[in-house]
Structure formats: structure tokens, C-alpha cells
N, C-alpha and C positions, 0 to 999 in steps of 0.2 A: 726177741729171737724170731717171732712170727713175722714181724715187719721186715727184717733182713731177708728172710726166706722169700717173702713176696717180692721184694726188690730184686733178689737174685733171679727169680722166675721171669720177672718183667725184663730185666736186662738180657737174660738168655734168649728170650723170645725176640727182642729187638735184634740181637746178633744173628739169630737163626733166620729171621725174615730178611735181614740185610744180605746175608749169604745167599739166600734163595734168589733175591732180585739180581744180585751180581752174577750168579751162576746162569740165570736165564739170559742175561745180556751177553755173556760170553758165548753161550750156545748159539744165540742169534748171529753173532759175529763169526761163527765157525771155529772158535777156540775151544774145541771139545776137551782137550787134556786139562786145561786150566779149570774149565767148568766141572770136570769130574773131580778134581782135587778140592774145589770149593764145596761140591756136593758131599764129599766125604765128611768134612767138618760140619757142614750144615746138619746132616742127619745125626752126627754124633752129639751135637748140642741138643737136638730134638729128643733123642733117645735118653740122654742123661736127665733132662728136665722131666720127661715123661716118667722115667723110673723114680725120680724124686717125688713127683706128684702122686703116683700110685702107691708109693710107700711100701707097706707090709708084704706085698707079693714078691715073688721071685724076681730078682733083678738079673740082668744079663751079666755074664762074666766078661772080663776084658777081651778075651779072644772072640767071644760071640759078638760083642759090640764091634770089634774090628771087622769081622766078616760081614756083619749087617751093613756097616758103613761102606765097606769095600764093594758090596753088591750094589748099593745105591749109586756109588761113584761110577762103577762099571756100567750100570744101566744108563746113566747119563751119557757116557761115551758111546755106547752101542746104539742107543736111541738116536743120537745126533748123527751117527754114521749111517744108520738105516734111513733116516730122513733125507740125507744127502743123496743116497743111492736110489731111493724109491721115488722121490719127488723130482720129476724131470722138469724143473722150472726154468724159465728164461732169466737171463741176466744181461746187463749192459756193461760192456768193457769199454772204457774210454782211455785213449792213449794220447798224451800231448807230447809231440816230438818235433825235432828240428825239421824244417822243410828241406828236402834234398833227395838225392837218388836212393839212398838206403831206405828212407821213409816210403817212397813210391814203390820200391820192391816189396817191402813188408805188406803194404796195402794190397798190392796185386796178389801176393801169396794168400792173403785172407780171402780175397774174392775167388781165387782159383780153387779154394777148398769148399766153395759153395756158400760162403757166408757173405752177407751184405756188410759193406763198410761205407759209412757216410763220412765225408771229409769236409771239415770246415777250416778255412784259412784264418789265421790270426797273427797277432804280433805279441811276442813275449819280450822280456827285458833284453834278451840276447839276440833278438832279430825275429824273422818270420818263423812261425810255428804252425803245425797242423794239429787239429783236434780230430781224432779218428774215433768214431763211435761204431762199435760192433755189437750186434744183437745175436746172442747164441744161447745154447742150453748150458746149464751149470757144469755138466760133466765135460764140456768142450773147453773150459777155461784154460787148462794147462796147455793145450795145443795152441790156443790163441796167444797166450802169454809168451810161449816159446818163439813165436814169430816176431815178437817185439823185444826179445831179450836185450837188455841194456841199451835200448834205442830211445826210451822215453819214460815219461811218468805215467804209470798205469793205475787206474782206479776201477773197482768192480762194484756194481750196484745191483741189488735184487730188483726185479720188475714185478710189480703186483698184478698189473693187468695190461693187455695190449690188444690193439685191433688194427686191421689193415696192414699195409706195408709188406716188406720182404721177410719171409720166415726162412731161417737158415736150414740147410741140409745137415744131416748128421756127419760129423768128421770121421 
């Protein structure tokens, strides 16, 4: 019986830490709702194992456990939201689009908003393409994406550090 209990603790901890790792990766990717859900189960596993290990003391009721886990999950969501609002970081938006008048209009619209847009010409499977690189602040992403709505393939990358070059104005 003792060996089974130890194996249960070991397996629960593997599951708990796996949830923690996955939750952090989802937070980094901006998937705060999924991260909050994973966090709920992560802390539930943790608290159940902790209650098992502490044994004879008062254990949490099911409702208390739900509220504790819910608070942890909500804390993940709110913390991620606060980080997004408070950290005014730079990002790189890259758009691959068909070379043409609509592309040129979208690029000009970006520049008219005070943002720098570097354009590189290339060749895709279907013909000439433009790679447009736009350096902006994280909270400007939606406005930039709206300029390229259904016009191309858009990727967004975090920028760790930058020096020199053109710094965008606030949208």
C-alpha cells in the first residue's frame, strides 16, 4: 500500500509539473483562457496531493478546493492580461502578400499611420510576393492587422531587443 501511495504521489507530481510547463507555454503564446483552464487543474492536483501528504489535518472541502483552483486560474488570466497592458513591448509583424495595387495601398496606409514598413520583394509559388516587415508596439497589432485584413499571411513575433532604425509613433 505504501509503494502504491508513493507511485501515486510521483505520478501526480509529473502530471502537475507537466500542466505547469504547458500552462506557461500557453501564457507566453497569449492563450490566456487555455492557460487559466490548465492552471485550474494544475493547482487541483497540487492541493489534492498536498492534502494527502499532510494527512491528519483539516482537508479542504470540495467547494473550497474549487474556489482555490478557480482563484489560481483567474490569477493566471488576470496576470497575463496585466502583463499585456503594462508591458509596452515591441513586436514585429510580417506580412507576405501578393504584389499589386492593394498591397501598395496597405503599405502606404501603414506608413501614413507613422509606422515604418520595410518591403522585400520575393517570388512565391503563385508569382511575385512582397514581404512587409512592420515594427510596432504590442497594443498596435490589431490596427496593423486590420490594414492587411484578408490580404496576406501575417505572423507576429516578440522582439527581445532592438537598437537603431525607425521607431514607430503611437497609433
